[in-house]
N, CA, C, O and the ligand as a Tripos MOL2 file, in Angstrom:
@<TRIPOS>MOLECULE
protein
  285   283    72     0     0
PROTEIN
NO_CHARGES

@<TRIPOS>ATOM
      1 N          21.8500   -6.6720    2.4260 N.3       1 MET1
      2 CA         21.1100   -6.1280    3.5130 C.3       1 MET1
      3 C          21.2690   -4.6100    3.4960 C.2       1 MET1
      4 O          22.2590   -4.0750    2.9970 O.2       1 MET1
      5 N          20.2190   -3.9000    4.0810 N.am      2 ALA2
      6 CA         20.2040   -2.5340    4.0550 C.3       2 ALA2
      7 C          21.3060   -2.0760    5.0740 C.2       2 ALA2
      8 O          21.5070   -2.6640    6.1360 O.2       2 ALA2
      9 N          21.9850   -1.0000    4.6630 N.am      3 ARG3
     10 CA         23.0820   -0.4300    5.5850 C.3       3 ARG3
     11 C          22.4450    0.4280    6.6590 C.2       3 ARG3
     12 O          21.3400    0.9460    6.5000 O.2       3 ARG3
     13 N          23.1600    0.5610    7.7380 N.am      4 ASP4
     14 CA         22.7050    1.4150    8.6810 C.3       4 ASP4
     15 C          22.4650    2.8790    8.3080 C.2       4 ASP4
     16 O          23.2970    3.4190    7.5790 O.2       4 ASP4
     17 N          21.4970    3.5110    8.7010 N.am      5 ARG5
     18 CA         21.3860    5.0110    8.5570 C.3       5 ARG5
     19 C          21.6350    5.7480    9.8310 C.2       5 ARG5
     20 O          21.6570    5.1630   10.9140 O.2       5 ARG5
     21 N          21.8350    7.1230    9.6930 N.am      6 LEU6
     22 CA         22.0810    7.8900   10.8890 C.3       6 LEU6
     23 C          20.8790    8.7120   11.1170 C.2       6 LEU6
     24 O          20.2730    9.2490   10.1900 O.2       6 LEU6
     25 N          20.5250    8.8110   12.4030 N.am      7 CYS7
     26 CA         19.5040    9.6640   12.8940 C.3       7 CYS7
     27 C          19.7940   11.1280   12.5610 C.2       7 CYS7
     28 O          20.8860   11.5980   12.8830 O.2       7 CYS7
     29 N          18.9200   11.8450   11.9600 N.am      8 PRO8
     30 CA         19.2490   13.2690   11.6490 C.3       8 PRO8
     31 C          19.3550   14.1980   12.9230 C.2       8 PRO8
     32 O          19.8190   15.3320   12.8040 O.2       8 PRO8
     33 N          18.9480   13.7410   14.0750 N.am      9 ARG9
     34 CA         19.0710   14.5940   15.2620 C.3       9 ARG9
     35 C          20.3140   14.1880   16.0340 C.2       9 ARG9
     36 O          21.1750   15.0320   16.2830 O.2       9 ARG9
     37 N          20.4440   12.8790   16.4360 N.am     10 CYS10
     38 CA         21.4210   12.5230   17.2800 C.3      10 CYS10
     39 C          22.5410   11.7020   16.7020 C.2      10 CYS10
     40 O          23.4690   11.3060   17.4060 O.2      10 CYS10
     41 N          22.4440   11.4400   15.3590 N.am     11 LYS11
     42 CA         23.4550   10.7050   14.5700 C.3      11 LYS11
     43 C          23.6850    9.3290   15.0460 C.2      11 LYS11
     44 O          24.7260    8.7470   14.7410 O.2      11 LYS11
     45 N          22.7290    8.7400   15.8150 N.am     12 ALA12
     46 CA         22.8240    7.2990   16.2200 C.3      12 ALA12
     47 C          22.5770    6.4870   14.9690 C.2      12 ALA12
     48 O          21.8040    6.9020   14.1060 O.2      12 ALA12
     49 N          23.2220    5.3340   14.8550 N.am     13 ALA13
     50 CA         22.9320    4.4060   13.7020 C.3      13 ALA13
     51 C          21.5360    3.8220   13.9110 C.2      13 ALA13
     52 O          21.1530    3.4750   15.0280 O.2      13 ALA13
     53 N          20.7920    3.7240   12.8210 N.am     14 ILE14
     54 CA         19.4360    3.1680   12.8770 C.3      14 ILE14
     55 C          19.4470    1.9660   11.9330 C.2      14 ILE14
     56 O          19.7980    2.0430   10.7560 O.2      14 ILE14
     57 N          19.0300    0.8330   12.5470 N.am     15 ARG15
     58 CA         19.0250   -0.3690   11.7560 C.3      15 ARG15
     59 C          17.6510   -0.5860   11.1570 C.2      15 ARG15
     60 O          16.6770   -0.6830   11.9030 O.2      15 ARG15
     61 N          17.5340   -0.6660    9.8510 N.am     16 GLY16
     62 CA         16.2520   -0.9180    9.2600 C.3      16 GLY16
     63 C          15.3370    0.2580    9.1570 C.2      16 GLY16
     64 O          15.8290    1.3840    9.0850 O.2      16 GLY16
     65 N          13.9040    0.0640    9.1430 N.am     17 TYR17
     66 CA         12.9570    1.1240    9.0110 C.3      17 TYR17
     67 C          12.1950    1.1180   10.3110 C.2      17 TYR17
     68 O          11.3680    0.2350   10.5410 O.2      17 TYR17
     69 N          12.4690    2.1320   11.2080 N.am     18 VAL18
     70 CA         11.7770    2.1670   12.4640 C.3      18 VAL18
     71 C          10.9430    3.4190   12.5290 C.2      18 VAL18
     72 O          11.1950    4.4000   11.8290 O.2      18 VAL18
     73 N           9.9460    3.3650   13.3830 N.am     19 ASP19
     74 CA          9.0270    4.5190   13.4460 C.3      19 ASP19
     75 C           9.7040    5.6180   14.3910 C.2      19 ASP19
     76 O           9.3500    6.7900   14.2600 O.2      19 ASP19
     77 N          10.6030    5.2910   15.2750 N.am     20 ALA20
     78 CA         11.2200    6.3300   15.9830 C.3      20 ALA20
     79 C          12.7100    5.9320   16.3650 C.2      20 ALA20
     80 O          13.0170    4.7590   16.5810 O.2      20 ALA20
     81 N          13.5480    6.9050   16.4280 N.am     21 CYS21
     82 CA         15.0280    6.6260   16.7430 C.3      21 CYS21
     83 C          15.0180    6.0190   18.1780 C.2      21 CYS21
     84 O          14.4050    6.5620   19.0970 O.2      21 CYS21
     85 N          15.7150    4.8870   18.3220 N.am     22 PRO22
     86 CA         15.8160    4.2460   19.5900 C.3      22 PRO22
     87 C          16.7850    4.9810   20.6100 C.2      22 PRO22
     88 O          16.8670    4.6640   21.7960 O.2      22 PRO22
     89 N          17.4670    5.9390   20.0450 N.am     23 SER23
     90 CA         18.3120    6.6970   20.9800 C.3      23 SER23
     91 C          17.7170    7.9440   21.5740 C.2      23 SER23
     92 O          17.8340    8.2150   22.7690 O.2      23 SER23
     93 N          17.0320    8.7470   20.6460 N.am     24 CYS24
     94 CA         16.4680   10.0460   20.9990 C.3      24 CYS24
     95 C          14.9850   10.2140   20.6930 C.2      24 CYS24
     96 O          14.4320   11.2780   20.9690 O.2      24 CYS24
     97 N          14.3350    9.2300   20.1470 N.am     25 GLY25
     98 CA         12.9200    9.2150   19.9480 C.3      25 GLY25
     99 C          12.4860   10.0880   18.7530 C.2      25 GLY25
    100 O          11.3050   10.4220   18.6630 O.2      25 GLY25
    101 N          13.3240   10.4430   17.9010 N.am     26 PHE26
    102 CA         13.1270   11.3050   16.7860 C.3      26 PHE26
    103 C          12.2420   10.4050   15.8920 C.2      26 PHE26
    104 O          12.5900    9.2650   15.5850 O.2      26 PHE26
    105 N          10.9870   11.0130   15.4560 N.am     27 GLU27
    106 CA         10.0400   10.2570   14.6720 C.3      27 GLU27
    107 C          10.4930   10.0490   13.1870 C.2      27 GLU27
    108 O          11.0740   10.9510   12.5840 O.2      27 GLU27
    109 N          10.2400    8.9570   12.6700 N.am     28 LYS28
    110 CA         10.5040    8.7070   11.2640 C.3      28 LYS28
    111 C          12.0190    9.1450   10.9010 C.2      28 LYS28
    112 O          12.2240   10.0010   10.0400 O.2      28 LYS28
    113 N          12.9590    8.5770   11.5320 N.am     29 PRO29
    114 CA         14.3430    9.0480   11.2850 C.3      29 PRO29
    115 C          14.8250    8.5090    9.8060 C.2      29 PRO29
    116 O          15.7520    9.0650    9.2170 O.2      29 PRO29
    117 N          14.2120    7.5260    9.3250 N.am     30 VAL30
    118 CA         14.5730    6.9940    7.9620 C.3      30 VAL30
    119 C          13.4730    7.0220    7.1060 C.2      30 VAL30
    120 O          12.4460    6.4140    7.4090 O.2      30 VAL30
    121 N          13.5830    7.7540    5.9150 N.am     31 ALA31
    122 CA         12.5340    7.7880    4.9100 C.3      31 ALA31
    123 C          12.3080    6.4970    4.3380 C.2      31 ALA31
    124 O          13.2760    5.7640    4.1370 O.2      31 ALA31
    125 N          11.0590    6.1010    4.0290 N.am     32 LEU32
    126 CA         10.7350    4.8450    3.4190 C.3      32 LEU32
    127 C          11.2930    4.8070    2.0790 C.2      32 LEU32
    128 O          11.3410    5.8530    1.4310 O.2      32 LEU32
    129 N          11.7430    3.6570    1.5680 N.am     33 PRO33
    130 CA         12.2920    3.5130    0.1770 C.3      33 PRO33
    131 C          11.1080    3.6900   -0.7190 C.2      33 PRO33
    132 O           9.9540    3.4850   -0.3430 O.2      33 PRO33
    133 N          11.4640    4.1040   -1.9940 N.am     34 TRP34
    134 CA         10.5110    4.5460   -2.9090 C.3      34 TRP34
    135 C           9.6420    3.2190   -3.3290 C.2      34 TRP34
    136 O           8.4700    3.3540   -3.6780 O.2      34 TRP34
    137 N          10.2280    2.0140   -3.2840 N.am     35 HIS35
    138 CA          9.3480    0.8480   -3.6660 C.3      35 HIS35
    139 C           8.3220    0.4980   -2.6830 C.2      35 HIS35
    140 O           7.4260   -0.2780   -3.0140 O.2      35 HIS35
    141 N           8.3710    1.0510   -1.3700 N.am     36 VAL36
    142 CA          7.2730    0.8020   -0.5330 C.3      36 VAL36
    143 C           6.1590    1.6480   -0.9990 C.2      36 VAL36
    144 O           5.0240    1.1760   -0.9350 O.2      36 VAL36
    145 N           6.3450    2.8870   -1.4780 N.am     37 TYR37
    146 CA          5.2850    3.7100   -1.8990 C.3      37 TYR37
    147 C           4.7360    3.0430   -3.3460 C.2      37 TYR37
    148 O           3.5300    3.0000   -3.5930 O.2      37 TYR37
    149 N           5.6000    2.6080   -4.1310 N.am     38 GLY38
    150 CA          5.2430    2.0010   -5.4070 C.3      38 GLY38
    151 C           4.3340    0.7650   -5.1070 C.2      38 GLY38
    152 O           3.3510    0.5380   -5.8120 O.2      38 GLY38
    153 N           4.6550    0.0190   -4.1170 N.am     39 LEU39
    154 CA          3.9970   -1.1860   -3.7150 C.3      39 LEU39
    155 C           2.6100   -0.8400   -3.1960 C.2      39 LEU39
    156 O           1.6240   -1.5230   -3.4700 O.2      39 LEU39
    157 N           2.5730    0.2930   -2.4020 N.am     40 MET40
    158 CA          1.2220    0.7450   -1.8620 C.3      40 MET40
    159 C           0.2660    1.2150   -3.0120 C.2      40 MET40
    160 O          -0.9190    0.8840   -3.0320 O.2      40 MET40
    161 N           0.8620    2.0240   -3.9930 N.am     41 VAL41
    162 CA          0.0960    2.3430   -5.1490 C.3      41 VAL41
    163 C          -0.4040    1.1720   -5.9330 C.2      41 VAL41
    164 O          -1.5550    1.1410   -6.3670 O.2      41 VAL41
    165 N           0.5270    0.1310   -6.1280 N.am     42 LEU42
    166 CA          0.1120   -1.0280   -6.8900 C.3      42 LEU42
    167 C          -1.0380   -1.7990   -6.1390 C.2      42 LEU42
    168 O          -1.9830   -2.2370   -6.7960 O.2      42 LEU42
    169 N          -0.9790   -1.9680   -4.8070 N.am     43 ILE43
    170 CA         -1.9960   -2.5630   -4.1200 C.3      43 ILE43
    171 C          -3.3800   -1.7360   -4.1800 C.2      43 ILE43
    172 O          -4.4850   -2.2780   -4.2170 O.2      43 ILE43
    173 N          -3.1710   -0.4340   -4.1830 N.am     44 PHE44
    174 CA         -4.4340    0.4270   -4.2540 C.3      44 PHE44
    175 C          -5.0860    0.1860   -5.6810 C.2      44 PHE44
    176 O          -6.2960   -0.0240   -5.7600 O.2      44 PHE44
    177 N          -4.3540    0.2150   -6.7040 N.am     45 VAL45
    178 CA         -4.8100    0.1190   -8.0320 C.3      45 VAL45
    179 C          -5.3800   -1.3400   -8.2220 C.2      45 VAL45
    180 O          -6.4080   -1.5020   -8.8790 O.2      45 VAL45
    181 N          -4.7620   -2.3260   -7.6880 N.am     46 ALA46
    182 CA         -5.2230   -3.7730   -7.7290 C.3      46 ALA46
    183 C          -6.5710   -3.8180   -7.0510 C.2      46 ALA46
    184 O          -7.5300   -4.3390   -7.6210 O.2      46 ALA46
    185 N          -6.6690   -3.2910   -5.8590 N.am     47 ALA47
    186 CA         -7.9050   -3.2020   -5.1430 C.3      47 ALA47
    187 C          -9.0810   -2.5160   -5.8890 C.2      47 ALA47
    188 O         -10.2080   -3.0090   -5.8400 O.2      47 ALA47
    189 N          -8.8150   -1.3680   -6.5850 N.am     48 MET48
    190 CA         -9.7400   -0.6030   -7.2790 C.3      48 MET48
    191 C         -10.2270   -1.4330   -8.5060 C.2      48 MET48
    192 O         -11.4180   -1.5330   -8.8020 O.2      48 MET48
    193 N          -9.2990   -1.9680   -9.1340 N.am     49 TRP49
    194 CA         -9.4280   -2.8220  -10.3790 C.3      49 TRP49
    195 C         -10.4120   -4.0030   -9.9880 C.2      49 TRP49
    196 O         -11.3650   -4.3150  -10.7030 O.2      49 TRP49
    197 N         -10.1090   -4.6180   -8.8250 N.am     50 PHE50
    198 CA        -10.9210   -5.7400   -8.3050 C.3      50 PHE50
    199 C         -12.3200   -5.2470   -8.0170 C.2      50 PHE50
    200 O         -13.2650   -5.9240   -8.4220 O.2      50 PHE50
    201 N         -12.5060   -4.2700   -7.4390 N.am     51 LEU51
    202 CA        -13.7720   -3.6740   -7.0410 C.3      51 LEU51
    203 C         -14.6140   -3.3960   -8.2580 C.2      51 LEU51
    204 O         -15.8050   -3.7090   -8.2920 O.2      51 LEU51
    205 N         -13.9360   -2.7550   -9.3450 N.am     52 ILE52
    206 CA        -14.6790   -2.3620  -10.5390 C.3      52 ILE52
    207 C         -15.0490   -3.6430  -11.2850 C.2      52 ILE52
    208 O         -16.1460   -3.7480  -11.8340 O.2      52 ILE52
    209 N         -14.1440   -4.6080  -11.3040 N.am     53 ASP53
    210 CA        -14.3830   -5.8700  -11.9940 C.3      53 ASP53
    211 C         -15.5790   -6.6000  -11.3980 C.2      53 ASP53
    212 O         -16.4250   -7.1050  -12.1360 O.2      53 ASP53
    213 N         -15.6580   -6.6620  -10.0840 N.am     54 LEU54
    214 CA        -16.7550   -7.3170   -9.3640 C.3      54 LEU54
    215 C         -18.0780   -6.6730   -9.6770 C.2      54 LEU54
    216 O         -19.0870   -7.3590   -9.8380 O.2      54 LEU54
    217 N         -18.0810   -5.2730   -9.7710 N.am     55 GLU55
    218 CA        -19.2330   -4.5150  -10.1840 C.3      55 GLU55
    219 C         -19.6230   -4.8750  -11.5240 C.2      55 GLU55
    220 O         -20.8180   -5.0750  -11.7410 O.2      55 GLU55
    221 N         -18.7400   -4.9900  -12.4940 N.am     56 SER56
    222 CA        -19.1900   -5.3080  -13.7830 C.3      56 SER56
    223 C         -19.7270   -6.6540  -13.9740 C.2      56 SER56
    224 O         -20.6400   -6.8770  -14.7690 O.2      56 SER56
    225 N         -19.0940   -7.6810  -13.1510 N.am     57 ILE57
    226 CA        -19.6330   -9.0210  -13.1410 C.3      57 ILE57
    227 C         -21.0070   -9.0620  -12.6270 C.2      57 ILE57
    228 O         -21.8590   -9.7660  -13.1680 O.2      57 ILE57
    229 N         -21.2650   -8.2970  -11.5520 N.am     58 ALA58
    230 CA        -22.5380   -8.2750  -10.9000 C.3      58 ALA58
    231 C         -23.5830   -7.7390  -11.8830 C.2      58 ALA58
    232 O         -24.6970   -8.2560  -11.9730 O.2      58 ALA58
    233 N         -23.1810   -6.6480  -12.6430 N.am     59 ARG59
    234 CA        -24.0780   -6.0790  -13.5300 C.3      59 ARG59
    235 C         -24.4420   -6.9970  -14.7340 C.2      59 ARG59
    236 O         -25.5690   -6.9670  -15.2280 O.2      59 ARG59
    237 N         -23.4450   -7.8180  -15.1950 N.am     60 ALA60
    238 CA        -23.6350   -8.7760  -16.2320 C.3      60 ALA60
    239 C         -24.5990   -9.8410  -15.7490 C.2      60 ALA60
    240 O         -25.5190  -10.1970  -16.4850 O.2      60 ALA60
    241 N         -24.4260  -10.3750  -14.5160 N.am     61 ILE61
    242 CA        -25.3190  -11.3440  -13.9980 C.3      61 ILE61
    243 C         -26.7500  -10.8600  -13.9770 C.2      61 ILE61
    244 O         -27.6790  -11.5250  -14.4350 O.2      61 ILE61
    245 N         -26.8920   -9.5970  -13.3880 N.am     62 LEU62
    246 CA        -28.1460   -9.0270  -13.2610 C.3      62 LEU62
    247 C         -28.8700   -8.8230  -14.8030 C.2      62 LEU62
    248 O         -30.0560   -9.0850  -15.0020 O.2      62 LEU62
    249 N         -28.0990   -8.3960  -15.6720 N.am     63 SER63
    250 CA        -28.6400   -8.2020  -17.0130 C.3      63 SER63
    251 C         -29.1100   -9.5250  -17.6260 C.2      63 SER63
    252 O         -30.1320   -9.5890  -18.3090 O.2      63 SER63
    253 N         -28.2830  -10.6410  -17.3400 N.am     64 VAL64
    254 CA        -28.5700  -11.9370  -17.8170 C.3      64 VAL64
    255 C         -29.9780  -12.4170  -17.1910 C.2      64 VAL64
    256 O         -30.8540  -13.0070  -17.8220 O.2      64 VAL64
    257 N         -30.0280  -12.0580  -15.8530 N.am     65 ARG65
    258 CA        -31.3350  -12.4930  -15.2020 C.3      65 ARG65
    259 C         -32.5260  -11.7080  -15.7340 C.2      65 ARG65
    260 O         -33.6150  -12.2550  -15.9030 O.2      65 ARG65
    261 N         -32.3150  -10.4450  -15.9900 N.am     66 ASP66
    262 CA        -33.3730   -9.5990  -16.5350 C.3      66 ASP66
    263 C         -33.7820  -10.1740  -17.8910 C.2      66 ASP66
    264 O         -34.9660  -10.2250  -18.2240 O.2      66 ASP66
    265 N         -32.7860  -10.6050  -18.6690 N.am     67 GLY67
    266 CA        -33.0000  -11.1150  -20.1220 C.3      67 GLY67
    267 C         -33.8500  -12.2940  -20.0050 C.2      67 GLY67
    268 O         -34.8320  -12.4100  -20.7390 O.2      67 GLY67
    269 N         -33.5280  -13.2330  -19.0810 N.am     68 LEU68
    270 CA        -34.2150  -14.4980  -18.8140 C.3      68 LEU68
    271 C         -35.6860  -14.2030  -18.4270 C.2      68 LEU68
    272 O         -36.6110  -14.8810  -18.8760 O.2      68 LEU68
    273 N         -35.8570  -13.2190  -17.6210 N.am     69 ARG69
    274 CA        -37.1480  -12.8520  -17.0760 C.3      69 ARG69
    275 C         -38.1100  -12.3940  -18.2170 C.2      69 ARG69
    276 O         -39.3070  -12.6820  -18.2350 O.2      69 ARG69
    277 N         -37.4520  -11.6340  -19.1930 N.am     70 ALA70
    278 CA        -38.0970  -11.0520  -20.2980 C.3      70 ALA70
    279 C         -38.5950  -12.0940  -21.3200 C.2      70 ALA70
    280 O         -39.5010  -11.8390  -22.1130 O.2      70 ALA70
    281 N         -37.9710  -13.2550  -21.2630 N.am     71 MET71
    282 CA        -38.3030  -14.3010  -22.2700 C.3      71 MET71
    283 C         -39.6270  -14.9840  -21.9960 C.2      71 MET71
    284 O         -40.0310  -15.8710  -22.7470 O.2      71 MET71
    285 ZN         18.1730    9.9070   17.2520 Zn       72 ZN72
@<TRIPOS>BOND
     1     1     2 1
     2     2     3 1
     3     3     4 2
     4     3     5 am
     5     5     6 1
     6     6     7 1
     7     7     8 2
     8     7     9 am
     9     9    10 1
    10    10    11 1
    11    11    12 2
    12    11    13 am
    13    13    14 1
    14    14    15 1
    15    15    16 2
    16    15    17 am
    17    17    18 1
    18    18    19 1
    19    19    20 2
    20    19    21 am
    21    21    22 1
    22    22    23 1
    23    23    24 2
    24    23    25 am
    25    25    26 1
    26    26    27 1
    27    27    28 2
    28    27    29 am
    29    29    30 1
    30    30    31 1
    31    31    32 2
    32    31    33 am
    33    33    34 1
    34    34    35 1
    35    35    36 2
    36    35    37 am
    37    37    38 1
    38    38    39 1
    39    39    40 2
    40    39    41 am
    41    41    42 1
    42    42    43 1
    43    43    44 2
    44    43    45 am
    45    45    46 1
    46    46    47 1
    47    47    48 2
    48    47    49 am
    49    49    50 1
    50    50    51 1
    51    51    52 2
    52    51    53 am
    53    53    54 1
    54    54    55 1
    55    55    56 2
    56    55    57 am
    57    57    58 1
    58    58    59 1
    59    59    60 2
    60    59    61 am
    61    61    62 1
    62    62    63 1
    63    63    64 2
    64    63    65 am
    65    65    66 1
    66    66    67 1
    67    67    68 2
    68    67    69 am
    69    69    70 1
    70    70    71 1
    71    71    72 2
    72    71    73 am
    73    73    74 1
    74    74    75 1
    75    75    76 2
    76    75    77 am
    77    77    78 1
    78    78    79 1
    79    79    80 2
    80    79    81 am
    81    81    82 1
    82    82    83 1
    83    83    84 2
    84    83    85 am
    85    85    86 1
    86    86    87 1
    87    87    88 2
    88    87    89 am
    89    89    90 1
    90    90    91 1
    91    91    92 2
    92    91    93 am
    93    93    94 1
    94    94    95 1
    95    95    96 2
    96    95    97 am
    97    97    98 1
    98    98    99 1
    99    99   100 2
   100    99   101 am
   101   101   102 1
   102   102   103 1
   103   103   104 2
   104   103   105 am
   105   105   106 1
   106   106   107 1
   107   107   108 2
   108   107   109 am
   109   109   110 1
   110   110   111 1
   111   111   112 2
   112   111   113 am
   113   113   114 1
   114   114   115 1
   115   115   116 2
   116   115   117 am
   117   117   118 1
   118   118   119 1
   119   119   120 2
   120   119   121 am
   121   121   122 1
   122   122   123 1
   123   123   124 2
   124   123   125 am
   125   125   126 1
   126   126   127 1
   127   127   128 2
   128   127   129 am
   129   129   130 1
   130   130   131 1
   131   131   132 2
   132   131   133 am
   133   133   134 1
   134   134   135 1
   135   135   136 2
   136   135   137 am
   137   137   138 1
   138   138   139 1
   139   139   140 2
   140   139   141 am
   141   141   142 1
   142   142   143 1
   143   143   144 2
   144   143   145 am
   145   145   146 1
   146   146   147 1
   147   147   148 2
   148   147   149 am
   149   149   150 1
   150   150   151 1
   151   151   152 2
   152   151   153 am
   153   153   154 1
   154   154   155 1
   155   155   156 2
   156   155   157 am
   157   157   158 1
   158   158   159 1
   159   159   160 2
   160   159   161 am
   161   161   162 1
   162   162   163 1
   163   163   164 2
   164   163   165 am
   165   165   166 1
   166   166   167 1
   167   167   168 2
   168   167   169 am
   169   169   170 1
   170   170   171 1
   171   171   172 2
   172   171   173 am
   173   173   174 1
   174   174   175 1
   175   175   176 2
   176   175   177 am
   177   177   178 1
   178   178   179 1
   179   179   180 2
   180   179   181 am
   181   181   182 1
   182   182   183 1
   183   183   184 2
   184   183   185 am
   185   185   186 1
   186   186   187 1
   187   187   188 2
   188   187   189 am
   189   189   190 1
   190   190   191 1
   191   191   192 2
   192   191   193 am
   193   193   194 1
   194   194   195 1
   195   195   196 2
   196   195   197 am
   197   197   198 1
   198   198   199 1
   199   199   200 2
   200   199   201 am
   201   201   202 1
   202   202   203 1
   203   203   204 2
   204   203   205 am
   205   205   206 1
   206   206   207 1
   207   207   208 2
   208   207   209 am
   209   209   210 1
   210   210   211 1
   211   211   212 2
   212   211   213 am
   213   213   214 1
   214   214   215 1
   215   215   216 2
   216   215   217 am
   217   217   218 1
   218   218   219 1
   219   219   220 2
   220   219   221 am
   221   221   222 1
   222   222   223 1
   223   223   224 2
   224   223   225 am
   225   225   226 1
   226   226   227 1
   227   227   228 2
   228   227   229 am
   229   229   230 1
   230   230   231 1
   231   231   232 2
   232   231   233 am
   233   233   234 1
   234   234   235 1
   235   235   236 2
   236   235   237 am
   237   237   238 1
   238   238   239 1
   239   239   240 2
   240   239   241 am
   241   241   242 1
   242   242   243 1
   243   243   244 2
   244   243   245 am
   245   245   246 1
   246   246   247 1
   247   247   248 2
   248   247   249 am
   249   249   250 1
   250   250   251 1
   251   251   252 2
   252   251   253 am
   253   253   254 1
   254   254   255 1
   255   255   256 2
   256   255   257 am
   257   257   258 1
   258   258   259 1
   259   259   260 2
   260   259   261 am
   261   261   262 1
   262   262   263 1
   263   263   264 2
   264   263   265 am
   265   265   266 1
   266   266   267 1
   267   267   268 2
   268   267   269 am
   269   269   270 1
   270   270   271 1
   271   271   272 2
   272   271   273 am
   273   273   274 1
   274   274   275 1
   275   275   276 2
   276   275   277 am
   277   277   278 1
   278   278   279 1
   279   279   280 2
   280   279   281 am
   281   281   282 1
   282   282   283 1
   283   283   284 2
@<TRIPOS>SUBSTRUCTURE
     1 MET1         2 RESIDUE 1 A MET
     2 ALA2         6 RESIDUE 1 A ALA
     3 ARG3        10 RESIDUE 1 A ARG
     4 ASP4        14 RESIDUE 1 A ASP
     5 ARG5        18 RESIDUE 1 A ARG
     6 LEU6        22 RESIDUE 1 A LEU
     7 CYS7        26 RESIDUE 1 A CYS
     8 PRO8        30 RESIDUE 1 A PRO
     9 ARG9        34 RESIDUE 1 A ARG
    10 CYS10       38 RESIDUE 1 A CYS
    11 LYS11       42 RESIDUE 1 A LYS
    12 ALA12       46 RESIDUE 1 A ALA
    13 ALA13       50 RESIDUE 1 A ALA
    14 ILE14       54 RESIDUE 1 A ILE
    15 ARG15       58 RESIDUE 1 A ARG
    16 GLY16       62 RESIDUE 1 A GLY
    17 TYR17       66 RESIDUE 1 A TYR
    18 VAL18       70 RESIDUE 1 A VAL
    19 ASP19       74 RESIDUE 1 A ASP
    20 ALA20       78 RESIDUE 1 A ALA
    21 CYS21       82 RESIDUE 1 A CYS
    22 PRO22       86 RESIDUE 1 A PRO
    23 SER23       90 RESIDUE 1 A SER
    24 CYS24       94 RESIDUE 1 A CYS
    25 GLY25       98 RESIDUE 1 A GLY
    26 PHE26      102 RESIDUE 1 A PHE
    27 GLU27      106 RESIDUE 1 A GLU
    28 LYS28      110 RESIDUE 1 A LYS
    29 PRO29      114 RESIDUE 1 A PRO
    30 VAL30      118 RESIDUE 1 A VAL
    31 ALA31      122 RESIDUE 1 A ALA
    32 LEU32      126 RESIDUE 1 A LEU
    33 PRO33      130 RESIDUE 1 A PRO
    34 TRP34      134 RESIDUE 1 A TRP
    35 HIS35      138 RESIDUE 1 A HIS
    36 VAL36      142 RESIDUE 1 A VAL
    37 TYR37      146 RESIDUE 1 A TYR
    38 GLY38      150 RESIDUE 1 A GLY
    39 LEU39      154 RESIDUE 1 A LEU
    40 MET40      158 RESIDUE 1 A MET
    41 VAL41      162 RESIDUE 1 A VAL
    42 LEU42      166 RESIDUE 1 A LEU
    43 ILE43      170 RESIDUE 1 A ILE
    44 PHE44      174 RESIDUE 1 A PHE
    45 VAL45      178 RESIDUE 1 A VAL
    46 ALA46      182 RESIDUE 1 A ALA
    47 ALA47      186 RESIDUE 1 A ALA
    48 MET48      190 RESIDUE 1 A MET
    49 TRP49      194 RESIDUE 1 A TRP
    50 PHE50      198 RESIDUE 1 A PHE
    51 LEU51      202 RESIDUE 1 A LEU
    52 ILE52      206 RESIDUE 1 A ILE
    53 ASP53      210 RESIDUE 1 A ASP
    54 LEU54      214 RESIDUE 1 A LEU
    55 GLU55      218 RESIDUE 1 A GLU
    56 SER56      222 RESIDUE 1 A SER
    57 ILE57      226 RESIDUE 1 A ILE
    58 ALA58      230 RESIDUE 1 A ALA
    59 ARG59      234 RESIDUE 1 A ARG
    60 ALA60      238 RESIDUE 1 A ALA
    61 ILE61      242 RESIDUE 1 A ILE
    62 LEU62      246 RESIDUE 1 A LEU
    63 SER63      250 RESIDUE 1 A SER
    64 VAL64      254 RESIDUE 1 A VAL
    65 ARG65      258 RESIDUE 1 A ARG
    66 ASP66      262 RESIDUE 1 A ASP
    67 GLY67      266 RESIDUE 1 A GLY
    68 LEU68      270 RESIDUE 1 A LEU
    69 ARG69      274 RESIDUE 1 A ARG
    70 ALA70      278 RESIDUE 1 A ALA
    71 MET71      282 RESIDUE 1 A MET
    72 ZN72       285 GROUP 0 **** ****
């Protein structure tokens, strides 16, 4: 489990990743771990890839339809 971090303002122990310190209200007392950013990049890349892939599939279907019409 993740160990407790200390708030940079009031030095209160902070459990997990919270938006604000429960003791003094300091915003983002704990920096998000690098793998959270890595995961966000991965999701973004996957979403982009999925969108590009759908577009290429749609184009392929349209070109086949045009080819059939030309026959
Ligand atoms: Zn605090």
